[in-house]
N, C-alpha and C positions, 0 to 999 in steps of 0.2 A: 683628577678624575674621581668621581665617587664610585664606591663599590657597594653593592647590595649584600647585606648580611641578614641571615634569617633572624626575625625578631625573637625567636625562641632562645637563641644564644645570647643576645644582647650586645650592645656596642657603646663606646664612650667617645666623646670629643674632649681632648685634653690639651693643656698648655704645658710643655716641657721646657724647663729653663735650667741653665747651668753653663759652665765654661765650654763644654763640648756636648750639646744636645744630640749631635749626630751619633755619638757613642750609644745613647739609649736606643736610637732607631736601629742601629746594627744589632743590638741585643734582641730587639723584637723580631727582626728578620731571621736571625739565627734560631730563634725559638719557634718560627713558623706562624707568627701572629700577623694577620693581614693589616696593612696600613693603607690609608687613602686620604685624599684631601689634605696633603701636607703643604703647609704655608710657613714661611719664615717671617716672624714678626720683627726680629732684630738679630744682632749677632749672637745673642745668648738665649734666644727664645724661639721655639718652633711650636706651631699649632697643628695638630693632626687628629684624625679619627682612626680608631682601631677596634678590633674585636675585644670584648671584655677579657682581660688577662686574669690569670690566677693571682690572688692577692699576695701569697708568699713569694711567688716568682717575681712579681712586680717590685716588692720591697727589696729583694736581692739585686735586681737589675738596676734599680735606682742607686743603690749603694755602690755597685761596681762602676757605674758611669759617672757618679758624682753629680747627679741631677735631681731636681725636684719636679713634682707633677701636681697640676691643679685641674680637677675635673670641671669642665665647662658644661657638659650636657651628657645625659644618660638616656639611652634608648633600649627597648627590648622588654621581654617578659620578666626576666629576673628582677629588674628594677621596679616594674609595675607591681609585682607580687610583694616586694618589700614595702612599697608605699601603701598597698592595701592592708598589709598586716598592721600597720600603724593606725589604720582607720577601720578596724574589723567591726566595731559596733555599728558604724554607719553603713558598711557593706551588708551586714546581716539584716539590718532594718530595711534597706533598699530591696534586697532579695525577697524578704518576707512580704513587702508591699507589692512587688511585681507578682509574686505567687498568688496573693489574694486577688489581684486584678485578673490574673489568668483564670482562676477558678470561677470568679463571678462572671467573666465573659463567656464561659462555657456552661453556665447554669440556666435552667429554665426559670424565667422570672414570672411568666404569666401564661395561663391557659384560658383562652376565651372560647365559649360555646355560644353560637349564634343560631337562632331559629328553633330552639327547643323550649318547651314549657318547663317550669321549675322541677316538676317530678322527673321528666326525662333527662333534664340537665344533671340532676343529682345521680341518676343511674349511669350516665355517660362518664361523669367524673370518677365514680367508683371503679368503672372498667378501666379508665385511663390510669388510675393509681396502681392497679394490678400490673400494668405494663410500664411502671416506673415513670409515668408522665404526670407530674404535678409540680407546682411552684416550689423551687428549692432543690429539685433533682438535677443530677449531672446529665448533660445532653449525651454523653458517651454511651449511657446505658439505656437510652430511649430507642425503641425500634424505629425503623424508617416509616415515613408517612403512609406508604402503600400497605405495609403490614398492619398498621393501626386501623386503616380504613377497612381492610378485609375482616379483621377480628370484630370490629364494632358492627359492621353490616351483618355478620353472622349471628350476633347475640342480641341485636335490637330488632324486634319484629314490628315496631311502630314507626319505623323510619323508611322512607322511600329512597332517599339518597343521602350519603354522608361524605364529606370531603375534609381532609386534614391537610393543613399547610403550615409552613414554618417561616417566620420572618425574624431573623436574628435570634433573640432569646425568648421570643413569644410564639406559642403555638395557637392556631385558630382552628376550631372545629365548626364547620358549617353543616347544618342539619335541615333536611326537608322532611317534615312529618307527614304521615299518611293522613289524608282528610276523608273522614267517613261521612256519607250523605246524611243529612238531617232527616229525621222522621217527619215526613209531610202528611198530607191528607191521604186517606185510604185510596187504594187502587180502584179504578173504574171497573165496570162490568167486564168479565172475561171468562173464557172457557179454558179447559185443559185438553190439548190434542196430543196425539202420538207423534213422536219424533222418528220412529223406526218401526218396522214390522216385528211383532212379538206375540207371545201367548200370555194373556193376563194371568198373573198369579195372585196378587193381593192388591186391594184398594184401601188407601187411607185418606178419606175425604173429610176435610174439616168444614168446608163451605162448598155449596153447589149440589148438583144432582147427578149421580153416576148414571151413565147410559150404557155401560158395558158390565160384564160380569166375569168371574174367574173362569179360566180355561177357554176364553174366547180369543180367537185370532184377530189381530188388528193390523192395519196398514198405516204407513206414514201419513199424517194429516188427519186421521180419523178422530172424531170427537170422542173423548173419554169421559169428561165431567162437564156438565152443562152449567153455565153461570146464571141459573134461574131457579127459583124455588116456587113451587105451586103448579097448578094446571094452566091450561091456555086461557082460562077466563079470569082466574084469580092468581096472580103471580107477582113476584118482585125480582129484580135483577141483583146479582151479587158478584163479588170478585171470587171466582172459584179458587179454592186453595186445597192442596193435598198432594199426595204422591201415588203414582200408579206403578206398581212393580210388575215388570214383565220379563218373560224368559226370552233372551236373545242369543244369537249364535255368531261366533267369530272364528276366523282361521288365522293361524300364526305360524311364521317360519323362523327357525332358530338354528344356529350352527355352533357346535361345541368341539374344540380341538381335543383329541384323545391324549395328546402329549404336548408339552411345551416347557420353555424355560421362563422363569419369572424372577424379577428382582424385588426383594422385600427389604424394608428397613428393620433393623433389629431393635430400635429404640435407644441404643447406646450412642452417646455423642461426647465429643471433647471440644473445648473452646480455648482458643489462644488469643491473647491480647498483646498488641505490639504498638510501639511508637514508630511511625514511618517518617524519617527525615528525608525530604525529597523522594528518592527512590531507594533509600537504604533503611530497611526495617530493623528495629531493635526489640527483641523479645522482652516482654514484661512478665507474662505468666503463660506457662505452657511452652515447652521447648521442643517437643517432638513434632517433626513435620509429617510423620506417618504413624499416627496412633493406632490405626486399624489397617489390616491387610487390604481391605476393600471398602472404600468410603467415598461419599460425595463431599465436596469442599465448597463452602459458602463464605465469601469474603465481603466485608462491609467496611468502607472507609468513612470516617467522620473528620472533617477539617477542624482543627483547633483554632479558635478565634482569640484575638487579643483586642479588647474593646471593639472597634468597628471593622477590624481588618482580619482577613484569613491568613493564617501563618502557613509557611510551607511545611507544616507538620501535621500528620494525620493520626488519629486514633483508629487502629485497624483491629477488627474483630474477625477471627477466622474460626468457623465452626465445621468440624468433621462429623458426619453422620454415617455410622457403620451400616453397610448393606450386605446382603448375601443373595446369591442366585440359587434357586431351587428348581429341580426338574420334577414336574408332576405328570404322572401317567394314570389314565383312567381306564377301567374295564368298560365294555360296551354297556353293561347294565348301569354302572355308575354314571356314565355319560348320558344315558337315557333319563335317569332320575334328575340329573342336573339340568338337562334340556327342558324337561317338563316344568321345573321350578322357574327357569329363565323365561319360558314362554308365558307363564302366568304373570310374572313380574312385569314383563314387557307389555302385556295387555292391560294390567291394572294401571300402569302409568298413562295409558291413553283414555281410560274410562273416567267417569265422574266419581265424586265421593259416594261412599256407602255401596258401591258396586261389589258383588260377591260372585266369585267363580264357583259354580256348583260342581262341574266335572270337566276333566281334560282327557281327551283321547288322542293318541298319536296315530295319525293315518299313514304317514309315509316316513321311512327312515333309510338313509343311505350313507355309506362311508366312502369318502374320496380323499386321498392324500392325507390319511390319518385325521380327518375332520368328519364329525358326525353332522349330517343335515337332517332335520326333521320338519315335518309339516303336521300341525295338530289343530284340532278344533275344540273350542271351549263353549260350554253352556253357562250363561251368565244371568243372574238376577240383578236388574238395575231399574232405576226410575226412568221411564220412557216418556213421561209427560212434559209438556212445555206450555207456558201460558200464552193465550191468544186473545187480545182485546177485541171487542165488537162494539158497534154503534147501537146504543139502546133504542134510539128513535126508529131506526130501520127495522130492528127486531120487533118493536111494538107494532109497526105497520104491517109486518108479515103476519104476526099473530092475529091482528084484527082482521086482516083479509082472509086468513084461514078459517076463523070463526064464522065470518059471513058466508063463506062458501059452504061450510057444514050446515048452516041454517037453510040455505037455498037448496 
């Protein structure tokens, strides 16, 4: 019957010969050395397997039993180590070769940018280099594709959409650039009409004939600038162009808590790097699991590759970001000031460009459950005009008919 011995200890298969080989077996049993697979070859020879004995004891046991031993087979780690020591140069060369393959398998070999013109591509590659994404960089230190997409989208104003994907050792950046309309022929005849009721404050007319004046009240749809130059007998149609600044009025509701608890990041962070073998992490850099009393923890795992295969080993990056909780309490006057600013910002976000809030008046204010509620109205100066095209032929017919009626 065979007996399993741990390969760490090692075992041998030996041929024991002598006048009484059984005496050597008794020595082994008394010493507590396991024996198995015992076979008698002839009257003076026995073949057996045993756990690797101590060389000094083995020499003494053979002398006492009057036997000789010949090793037929060696198994286990001690013998493997001994064989490796004799071929250390080959082993070092093999390990170095495997290490080079491992590094090359986890290196960025190519970064492809598709859909961008040369100037934008150069800008994208510069931004990617700042995020450690370039040919020759190690994949462990490259952010994930979602983070790269977010940062590129925030910094590139000429891009409608950008996508980052990874295929082995190659990263691909797909870009959709913004397409601006080409300058075509000039616009046809048009007027400028009011979009909302207002009191006219200023008129900046580049083309066309204004039909309203300052401090005049206008309603939505009312004609402000006529797309015609000249009188009813001698005229020409133009594309009216300009801005009409009017005084408009808005009402806004805002609520501000008088007290509350907020969580803020302090800006301090600590990063740990680990090698994760299956589910067992081994720290490489950063050994404290709680570097801050109160922090958010972000974990990112990157699979380590060897050639085309994913190994059961991950490169794990753990980032701790310190945060703190603060309690803010506002007086009623501080809350009113903040509410006024919040109301203005809320309104400006809904208005067009170049709109200006002239004044803000708080009409109502109430406090319920430590929350301030206000209702305010704002006076705004903004462009109230919009372009409205018209048919030049029908306008000519109307003018001709009007002139004929005046003659009659």
